[in-house]
C-alpha positions in Angstrom: 57.3 89.4 21.1 56.0 92.3 23.1 56.1 92.5 26.9 52.7 93.5 28.4 52.8 97.0 29.9 52.7 97.1 33.7 49.1 96.8 35.0 47.7 95.3 31.8 46.6 91.7 31.8 47.3 89.7 28.6 44.1 89.7 26.5 43.0 89.8 22.9 42.4 93.4 21.7 41.6 95.1 18.4 44.9 95.9 16.7 44.1 99.6 16.4 43.6 99.8 20.2 46.9 98.0 20.8 48.7 100.5 18.6 47.0 103.4 20.2 47.7 102.2 23.8 51.3 101.7 23.0 51.6 105.3 21.6 52.2 104.3 18.0 49.3 106.4 16.7 45.8 107.5 17.4 43.1 104.9 16.8 42.1 106.6 13.6 45.7 106.8 12.3 46.2 103.1 13.3 43.2 102.2 11.2 44.8 103.9 8.2 48.1 102.1 8.8 46.3 98.7 9.0 44.3 99.3 5.8 47.6 100.3 4.0 49.1 96.9 4.9 51.8 98.3 7.1 51.1 96.0 10.0 51.9 92.3 10.4 50.9 89.9 13.1 53.0 86.7 13.4 54.4 87.4 9.9 51.0 87.9 8.3 50.0 91.2 6.8 46.7 92.5 8.4 44.2 94.5 6.3 41.0 94.0 8.4 40.2 96.5 11.1 38.5 93.9 13.2 41.7 91.8 13.7 42.5 91.1 17.3 45.9 90.2 18.9 47.4 89.5 22.2 50.2 91.9 22.9 51.8 89.4 25.4 51.7 86.5 22.9 51.8 87.9 19.3 54.7 89.4 17.3 53.5 92.7 15.9 55.5 94.5 13.2 55.1 98.0 11.8 56.8 98.5 8.4 58.9 95.4 9.1 60.1 96.5 12.5 59.1 94.5 15.6 57.1 96.4 18.1 58.3 96.0 21.7 58.3 97.8 25.0 61.7 99.1 24.1 60.2 101.1 21.2 57.4 102.5 23.3 57.9 106.3 23.3 57.5 108.5 26.3 54.0 109.9 26.7 53.6 113.5 25.7 50.7 115.8 26.5 51.0 119.3 25.1 49.0 122.5 24.9 49.6 124.6 21.8 48.4 128.1 20.9 47.7 127.5 17.2 48.3 130.5 14.9 46.3 131.5 11.9 47.0 129.6 8.7 48.4 126.4 10.4 46.6 123.1 9.7 45.8 120.5 12.3 47.3 117.5 10.6 50.6 115.5 11.0 51.5 116.0 7.3 50.2 118.0 4.4 50.5 117.1 0.7 50.4 120.8 -0.2 53.4 121.5 2.1 51.4 123.9 4.2 52.6 124.5 7.8 51.2 121.9 10.2 50.9 122.0 14.0 53.8 119.4 14.1 56.0 122.0 12.4 55.7 124.2 15.4 57.2 121.5 17.7 60.9 120.6 18.1 62.1 117.4 16.5 62.3 115.7 19.9 58.5 116.0 20.1 57.4 115.8 16.5 59.6 113.0 15.1 59.1 109.3 15.8 57.0 109.8 18.8 53.5 109.3 17.4 52.3 112.7 18.6 49.2 114.0 16.9 46.5 116.7 17.4 43.5 115.9 19.6 40.6 117.1 17.5 40.9 120.0 15.1 40.8 123.8 14.7 40.3 124.9 11.1 43.0 126.8 9.2 41.2 130.1 9.8 40.9 129.6 13.6 43.4 130.1 16.4 43.9 129.1 19.9 44.0 126.1 22.3 44.9 122.7 20.8 46.0 119.5 22.6 48.6 117.2 21.1 49.6 113.8 22.5 50.9 110.3 21.6 48.5 108.7 24.0 45.9 107.1 21.8 43.5 106.3 24.7 43.6 109.9 25.8 42.8 111.0 22.3 39.9 108.6 22.2 38.6 109.9 25.6 38.9 113.6 24.5 37.2 113.2 21.1 34.5 110.5 21.5 31.0 111.9 21.0 29.7 110.5 24.2 32.2 112.5 26.2 31.3 116.1 27.0 34.5 118.3 27.2 33.5 122.0 27.3 35.4 124.2 24.9 35.5 128.0 25.2 35.8 130.3 22.3 36.1 134.1 21.8 34.3 134.9 18.6 33.9 138.1 16.7 30.8 138.1 14.5 29.6 140.7 11.9 27.0 143.2 13.2 25.2 143.3 16.5 23.0 140.2 17.0 20.0 140.9 19.3 19.3 138.8 22.4 16.5 136.9 20.6 19.2 135.6 18.1 21.6 134.8 21.0 18.8 132.9 22.8 18.2 130.8 19.6 21.9 129.9 19.7 21.8 129.1 23.4 18.8 126.8 23.0 20.2 125.1 19.9 19.3 125.5 16.2 18.8 123.1 13.3 21.4 123.2 10.5 22.3 120.4 8.1 19.2 118.6 9.5 20.6 118.2 13.0 19.8 120.3 16.1 22.8 121.6 18.0 23.1 121.0 21.7 22.4 124.0 24.0 25.4 126.3 24.3 26.5 129.1 26.6 26.6 132.4 24.6 27.7 135.6 26.3 27.9 139.1 24.7 31.3 140.7 25.7 31.3 144.0 23.7 30.5 145.5 20.4 32.7 147.6 18.1 30.3 150.3 16.8 27.7 148.6 14.5 30.5 146.7 12.7 31.1 143.6 14.9 30.4 142.0 18.2 32.6 139.8 20.5 31.0 136.7 22.0 32.2 134.1 24.4 30.8 130.7 23.4 31.1 127.5 25.3 30.2 124.3 23.4 29.9 120.7 24.6 30.0 119.2 21.0 32.4 119.6 18.1 30.7 119.3 14.8 32.8 120.4 11.8 33.1 124.2 11.7 30.0 124.4 13.9 30.4 127.9 15.2 30.9 129.3 11.8 28.0 127.4 10.3 25.6 128.4 13.1 26.7 132.1 13.0 26.1 132.0 9.2 22.7 130.4 9.6 21.7 133.1 12.1 22.8 135.8 9.8 25.9 137.0 11.7 29.0 135.5 10.0 32.2 134.9 11.9 34.9 137.5 11.5 37.5 135.7 13.7 37.5 132.7 16.0 39.8 131.9 18.9 39.6 128.9 21.3 40.7 130.1 24.7 40.1 126.9 26.8 39.6 123.2 26.7 37.8 122.1 29.8 39.7 123.8 32.7 42.9 124.1 30.6 43.3 127.8 29.6 45.8 129.4 27.2 46.3 132.4 29.5 49.6 134.0 28.6 50.9 131.3 26.3 52.2 133.1 23.2 50.8 132.4 19.7 52.7 129.6 18.0 54.2 128.3 21.3 53.4 125.2 23.4 53.8 123.9 26.9 53.6 120.5 28.6 50.4 119.7 30.6 50.9 119.0 34.2 49.8 115.7 35.7 47.0 117.6 37.5 45.8 119.1 34.2 45.8 115.7 32.5 43.7 114.2 35.3 41.4 117.1 35.2 40.8 116.6 31.5 40.1 112.9 32.0 37.7 113.8 34.8 35.8 116.0 32.4 34.9 113.0 30.2 31.3 112.1 30.7 30.4 115.4 32.4 26.9 116.4 31.3 26.6 119.7 29.5 24.5 122.3 31.2 23.9 124.8 28.4 22.0 128.0 29.0 23.0 131.6 29.2 26.7 132.5 29.3 29.1 132.0 32.1 
């Protein structure tokens, strides 16, 4: 039987939330584990995502091993500078390099650490990783507005009228994007232009799809900041721990309304 963590009153909770709060996996990963029949409550295999339990009362097992406070891993909050060609998953059936492969075994093995959100394989830059499922939920839930800053090279020289369309939001895939900050940094001849883009939403490959729709495809994409957390001099492929102040700053960003408009 599990002991309730300090500060939490015994109560019935959805199983995926319990697994997330205890650092076993993110909520999404916990749902996959449940549906795969890897979790038992009081000896019974659980397959339904709506199943609730009381962590102070019920015996919860993962792959036959009891879950207790003694198994609860240390919390990790990491900023990684993701290189090109690395994928944002915990494992890959094609044996490609994942972000966990860039971490030492003390971080990547048996801790439940996972990427918070994604950067596609062709993009680089700031990526958070943690084994705190509640933190992941806060950072990725659509109702939360965490600004993310990108340095993006696009083909050609988009005129201000096109950048204004981007700033105001455009329709692609039948959905209008939220207003964004778009600032022209410099151009390289007539070949390409560097933009700084700040988004308050994270639809799949959004910057690439918007740029393509506007007629100025992305050449390269680098995320330089998440909220107030900036990569600064962190080398490509390296990571560092977040400070307590940085973690609190990110939590404080949750729920902040986006302001959109012309670039910062």
